[in-house]
C-alpha positions in Angstrom: -20.2 12.9 42.2 -17.7 15.5 42.5 -16.1 15.6 46.0 -18.2 17.6 48.8 -17.1 20.9 49.3 -17.5 22.8 52.5 -17.6 26.3 54.2 -19.4 28.0 57.1 -21.3 31.0 57.2 -23.0 34.1 59.0 -24.9 36.5 58.4 -24.3 40.6 57.8 -26.9 42.1 61.2 -26.0 39.7 63.6 -22.1 39.6 62.8 -21.2 43.3 61.5 -21.8 46.0 64.4 -21.2 49.5 63.2 -24.7 50.3 62.2 -23.8 54.0 62.0 -21.0 53.5 59.9 -20.1 54.8 56.1 -24.5 56.4 55.2 -25.9 52.8 56.4 -29.9 53.8 57.3 -31.5 51.9 59.6 -33.1 48.5 59.0 -36.7 47.1 60.3 -34.4 44.9 63.1 -33.0 48.4 64.8 -36.8 49.8 64.8 -37.7 45.5 66.3 -35.2 45.4 69.1 -35.9 48.9 70.1 -39.1 47.9 71.3 -39.1 46.8 74.7 -39.8 43.1 75.3 -38.8 41.9 71.4 -35.6 40.7 72.2 -35.2 38.3 74.7 -32.0 39.7 76.8 -32.8 43.5 75.2 -30.0 43.4 73.3 -29.5 44.8 70.3 -26.9 44.8 67.3 -25.2 48.0 67.3 -22.1 46.2 68.0 -22.8 42.5 67.8 -19.4 40.4 67.1 -17.6 43.9 65.5 -17.2 41.9 62.2 -17.5 45.4 60.3 -14.1 46.5 61.9 -12.3 42.7 62.2 -13.2 41.4 58.6 -9.7 40.2 58.4 -10.0 39.1 61.8 -12.9 37.0 60.6 -12.0 35.5 57.6 -8.4 34.2 59.0 -11.1 32.3 61.5 -12.8 31.1 58.2 -9.2 30.1 56.4 -8.2 28.1 59.3 -11.4 25.9 59.2 -10.0 25.1 55.8 -12.8 25.5 54.1 -13.4 26.3 50.9 -16.2 29.3 51.0 -18.2 31.8 53.6 -21.3 32.1 52.8 -22.3 35.6 54.3 -24.9 38.2 53.3 -25.2 41.8 52.2 -26.6 44.7 54.3 -29.7 46.4 52.4 -29.5 49.5 54.0 -25.4 49.8 53.6 -25.7 49.8 50.2 -29.4 52.2 49.8 -29.7 53.5 53.3 -33.4 54.1 52.8 -33.7 50.5 49.7 -33.4 53.2 46.9 -31.4 55.6 44.8 -27.5 55.4 44.0 -25.5 53.4 45.9 -23.3 54.2 49.1 -19.5 54.1 48.6 -18.8 52.9 51.7 -21.3 50.2 51.3 -19.8 48.3 48.1 -16.6 49.6 49.0 -17.1 46.8 52.4 -17.9 44.0 50.8 -15.2 44.9 47.8 -12.4 44.6 50.8 -14.6 41.3 51.7 -14.9 40.0 48.5 -11.1 40.7 48.1 -10.1 39.5 51.4 -11.8 36.1 50.2 -9.8 35.2 47.1 -6.9 36.3 48.8 -7.3 33.2 51.2 -8.3 30.9 48.3 -11.5 31.0 50.0 -14.8 31.4 47.7 -17.1 34.2 48.0 -21.2 32.9 48.6 -23.5 36.3 49.4 -26.9 36.4 49.9 -28.1 39.5 49.3 -31.0 39.7 51.6 -31.4 38.1 55.6 -33.6 39.8 56.7 -32.4 43.7 57.2 -35.3 45.3 55.5 -34.2 49.3 55.2 -37.2 50.9 57.6 -38.4 53.3 55.0 -38.6 50.3 52.7 -41.5 49.2 55.6 -42.4 52.2 56.0 -43.7 52.2 52.3 -45.6 48.9 52.8 -42.8 45.9 53.5 -42.8 43.0 52.1 -46.7 42.6 51.8 -46.1 45.7 49.3 -45.3 45.2 45.6 -42.8 47.7 45.0 -40.7 46.2 48.0 -40.2 43.5 45.3 -39.2 46.0 42.4 -37.1 48.0 45.1 -35.1 44.6 45.8 -34.2 44.0 42.2 -32.7 47.6 41.9 -30.5 47.2 44.6 -29.7 43.3 43.5 -28.3 45.1 40.5 -26.2 47.7 42.1 -23.9 44.8 44.2 -23.9 42.5 41.1 -22.6 44.9 38.8 -20.0 45.9 42.1 -19.2 42.4 42.6 -20.0 40.2 40.0 -16.8 40.3 38.1 -15.2 38.2 40.9 -18.4 36.3 42.4 -20.3 34.1 40.4 -22.0 32.0 43.2 -25.0 34.5 44.7 -28.2 34.1 46.6 -31.3 35.7 46.6 -33.1 35.3 50.2 -32.4 34.0 52.8 -35.4 31.8 54.7 -38.3 33.8 53.2 -40.9 31.9 55.1 -39.1 33.9 58.4 -39.2 36.9 56.7 -43.2 36.5 55.9 -44.6 34.8 58.6 -42.5 35.1 61.5 -42.4 38.7 60.9 -46.2 39.4 59.4 -47.8 36.3 60.9 -46.3 35.6 64.3 -44.4 39.0 65.1 -41.6 37.5 67.0 -39.1 38.8 63.8 -38.8 42.0 62.4 -41.2 44.4 61.5 -43.1 42.1 64.2 -46.6 41.9 62.6 -48.8 40.4 64.0 -52.3 39.0 62.7 -51.3 37.1 59.7 -53.2 38.7 56.8 -49.9 40.3 55.3 -47.9 36.9 55.8 -48.8 35.5 52.1 -48.7 38.7 50.3 -45.5 39.5 51.8 -44.4 35.5 50.8 -45.4 36.4 47.0 -43.5 39.5 46.8 -40.3 37.5 48.4 -40.8 35.6 45.3 -41.2 37.5 43.3 -38.5 39.4 44.2 -36.4 36.0 44.0 -37.4 36.2 40.9 -36.6 39.7 39.7 -33.7 40.1 41.5 -32.0 36.8 40.3 -32.8 38.3 36.4 -31.0 41.6 37.9 -28.2 40.0 39.1 -27.6 37.5 36.1 -27.6 41.1 33.5 -25.2 41.9 35.7 -23.2 39.2 36.1 -23.4 36.6 33.6 -21.0 34.5 34.8 -23.8 34.3 37.7 -25.5 31.4 39.5 -28.2 32.1 41.4 -30.4 30.0 44.2 -32.5 30.9 46.8 -31.5 29.4 50.5 -35.1 27.5 51.7 -35.7 26.6 55.5 -37.7 23.6 54.8 -38.4 20.8 57.5 -40.1 17.6 57.3 -43.4 18.2 59.1 -44.4 14.3 60.9 -47.3 13.7 62.8 -47.2 13.3 66.7 -49.2 10.6 68.2 -52.0 13.3 69.4 -51.5 15.2 65.9 -54.4 16.3 63.6 -53.7 15.6 59.8 -55.0 18.3 58.8 -52.6 20.3 60.5 -49.8 18.6 59.8 -51.0 19.3 55.7 -51.3 22.8 56.7 -47.9 23.6 58.2 -46.6 21.3 55.7 -48.1 23.8 53.1 -46.6 27.2 54.8 -43.2 26.0 55.4 -42.5 23.3 52.4 -44.9 23.4 49.6 -45.5 27.0 49.4 -42.0 27.5 48.5 -41.3 24.4 46.2 -44.6 24.8 44.4 -44.0 27.9 43.5 -40.5 27.4 42.0 -41.1 24.4 41.0 -44.3 24.6 39.1 -45.0 27.8 39.2 -48.7 27.6 41.2 -49.5 27.5 45.8 -50.9 24.9 47.2 -54.6 25.2 47.0 -55.3 25.2 50.5 -53.9 28.7 50.7 -54.7 30.2 47.6 -58.2 31.0 49.6 -56.5 32.8 52.1 -54.6 35.2 50.3 -56.0 38.3 48.3 -57.5 37.4 45.2 -56.2 39.6 43.6 -52.5 39.5 44.8 -50.7 36.9 42.4 -50.6 39.0 38.8 -50.4 37.1 35.6 -46.9 36.3 34.5 -45.4 36.4 38.4 -45.4 32.6 38.8 -43.8 31.7 35.4 -41.2 34.4 36.2 -41.0 32.4 39.5 -41.0 29.3 37.9 -37.3 27.6 36.8 -35.7 30.7 38.2 -32.8 28.8 40.5 -30.1 27.6 38.9 -29.1 25.8 42.5 -31.2 25.3 45.6 -30.0 25.8 49.2 -31.2 23.9 52.5 -31.3 25.3 56.1 -31.8 22.2 58.0 -31.7 22.5 62.0 -34.9 19.7 62.8 -37.7 18.1 61.7 -41.1 20.1 63.5 -43.7 17.4 65.0 -47.4 18.4 65.1 -49.5 17.3 67.9 -53.1 18.7 69.5 -50.9 18.9 73.1 -47.8 20.4 73.4 -45.9 22.9 75.3 -46.6 26.5 75.5 -43.6 27.1 73.5 -42.2 24.2 71.8 -38.9 26.3 70.5 -37.6 29.1 68.7 -38.9 29.7 65.6 -41.6 27.0 66.0 -44.7 29.1 67.0 -47.9 28.1 66.0 -49.1 31.5 64.8 -47.0 31.7 61.9 -49.3 29.1 60.2 -52.3 31.3 59.8 -55.2 29.2 58.7 -54.2 26.1 60.5 -56.2 24.2 62.4 -56.0 23.8 66.5 -52.4 22.4 66.7 -49.1 22.5 68.9 -45.7 21.8 68.2 -44.1 18.6 70.2 -40.6 18.0 69.5 -38.7 14.9 71.5 -35.6 14.5 73.2 -33.1 15.3 73.0 -33.2 18.7 72.2 -31.0 21.4 71.4 -30.8 24.9 73.7 -33.8 26.2 71.5 -35.8 23.6 72.0 -35.4 21.6 68.8 -35.8 18.7 68.4 -32.2 16.4 66.9 -33.2 14.1 64.6 -30.5 14.4 61.2 -32.9 11.7 59.9 -34.9 14.4 58.8 -31.9 16.4 56.3 -31.9 13.2 54.6 -35.8 13.8 53.9 -35.8 17.2 53.3 -32.8 16.4 50.7 -34.1 13.7 48.9 -37.9 16.0 48.7 -35.1 18.5 46.6 -34.2 15.7 44.7 -37.4 14.6 43.5 -38.8 18.0 43.4 -36.3 20.3 41.6 -34.9 17.4 39.5 -31.3 18.1 38.2 -30.5 21.2 40.6 -27.6 21.2 42.5 -28.4 21.5 46.3 -25.8 23.4 48.7 -26.7 22.8 52.8 -26.6 26.4 53.3 -26.7 26.5 56.9 -27.0 23.6 59.8 -26.1 23.7 63.0 -27.4 23.6 66.8 -26.8 26.0 69.9 -25.7 24.6 73.0 -25.5 26.0 76.7 -21.2 25.3 76.0 -20.7 24.6 80.0 -18.1 22.4 79.6 -14.3 23.4 79.7 -11.2 22.6 78.0 -7.9 23.1 80.5 -6.7 26.1 78.3 -10.9 27.7 78.9 -11.8 27.3 75.8 -15.6 25.4 75.1 -15.5 22.2 75.4 -18.9 21.0 73.3 -19.2 17.8 73.0 -23.0 18.3 71.8 -22.4 20.4 68.8 -19.3 18.0 67.7 -22.4 15.3 67.9 -24.9 17.0 65.8 -22.5 18.1 63.2 -20.8 14.4 63.1 -24.6 13.1 62.4 -25.7 15.3 60.3 -22.5 15.5 58.1 -22.9 11.5 58.0 -27.1 12.5 56.3 -25.6 14.5 53.8 -23.5 11.5 52.8 -26.1 9.1 52.7 -28.2 11.5 50.3 -24.8 11.8 47.8 -24.9 8.1 48.4 -29.0 7.9 46.9 -28.0 10.5 44.1 -29.5 13.6 45.5 -26.3 16.7 44.2 -25.6 17.9 47.0 -22.6 20.1 46.3 -21.6 22.4 49.3 -22.3 21.8 53.0 -22.0 25.2 55.5 -22.1 24.8 58.4 -23.8 27.5 60.9 -21.9 29.6 62.3 -18.7 30.6 62.3 -19.1 32.2 65.6 -21.6 33.2 68.4 -23.5 36.3 67.4 -26.9 38.3 67.6 -29.4 35.6 67.7 -32.2 37.6 66.4 -35.1 37.7 68.9 -33.1 35.7 71.9 -30.0 38.1 71.6 -26.4 36.7 72.6 -28.9 34.0 74.7 -28.4 31.1 72.6 -24.9 30.7 70.8 -24.8 28.2 67.8 -20.7 29.4 66.7 -17.7 26.9 66.2 -16.1 30.2 67.5 -17.0 32.1 71.4 -16.8 35.5 71.4 -16.1 36.7 75.0 -19.0 38.9 75.9 -17.1 43.1 76.4 -13.5 42.0 74.8 -15.0 40.5 72.1 -12.2 37.8 71.8 -12.7 35.4 69.1 -11.6 32.3 71.2 -12.0 28.7 68.8 -14.4 26.4 70.4 -13.8 22.4 70.7 -16.2 22.1 67.6 -13.9 24.6 65.4 -10.7 22.0 65.8 -12.9 19.2 65.3 -14.4 20.8 61.6 -11.5 21.8 61.0 -9.8 18.2 61.1 -13.5 16.8 59.7 -12.9 19.0 56.3 -9.0 18.0 56.3 -10.3 14.5 55.8 -8.9 13.7 59.4 -12.3 11.3 60.5 -12.8 10.2 63.9 
């Protein structure tokens, strides 16, 4: 097996800022952030880390880790302000410079085409519950691949489509902030269809492209008082909906009765099945199903995101991250085994793994001493190596995230970064975890 590759990741809305630059249109997160009470600290991504204007500075931070790759996302409204029509020259130029900057530093570009910033005009036309959005995505993907495909070979279509569908259109805690659940299954199907159509478009524009999708999968475990039926339902929405479609061209039986009978058209799932050249895994925590648990077990673990489930609660066990997520690296091994079983032969990339902590400790120079994050990374890197020793074809480990940023519904209250971004000045200050991860990548293991 080839040596494990290493990288670090960010996402456009979380770091770029410069929302009005170059003709960029409004996106669904701009709209959600303007809704009172939607974001914990009342903030938005208008400045974020100002990475759009500080690209070279941030690429130097990536290179300073000694990693081989940078996973970033492309903001759809920078390419097409309203999600349709010709590409905005300024938007393509920005990502062109970013890719060239990576190559000049000896780094591989790993772009994700969609990390949740849907152009608002497309949401007003129906959003992901509308089939036309999948068709518009393929057109957008073709524009980007035509510009960057001569230098980029590793592409992801979507990041965590479960979040877009079920946090966005069921729980309503992520953009576009729709509550109820009826639209979530339509959104999920059209996200998968968009992946297949987008993958075809990328390969047509860039014949050397290797196209994958990034899923946030998790082992769903039963607590002492948990209901196995609820466990199965959560697992079906969190994991099997995506894996069954991609691997077998089908959906879990218990979910099909909840979706619009006319949703899936002839040929849809045949296009989705086998559409991957590789699969990405974002792993943070296992899910633990109970009958009674904390009112809010953790950000992103929302019972309303599982429409049709029997009554249940999430009950994570300590230790917990600042997000309220259970820390357990054995779950990463478990999910990697599942991927190897369900999608045999496909290369696997751990495309996000990391943790938010309070970051209260300080070194003598004032920088963050984040021993808890170092411990989390160490344990999960060991889990990756265990899975590889069992034959799981993990080819990359990508840490989340390069620097503290806009953490979606939590605003700037939760910090995942290897680098601190000082409020106000936006000065980048590497944490102890940045130094530790750099040493690990260079083979200096402690």
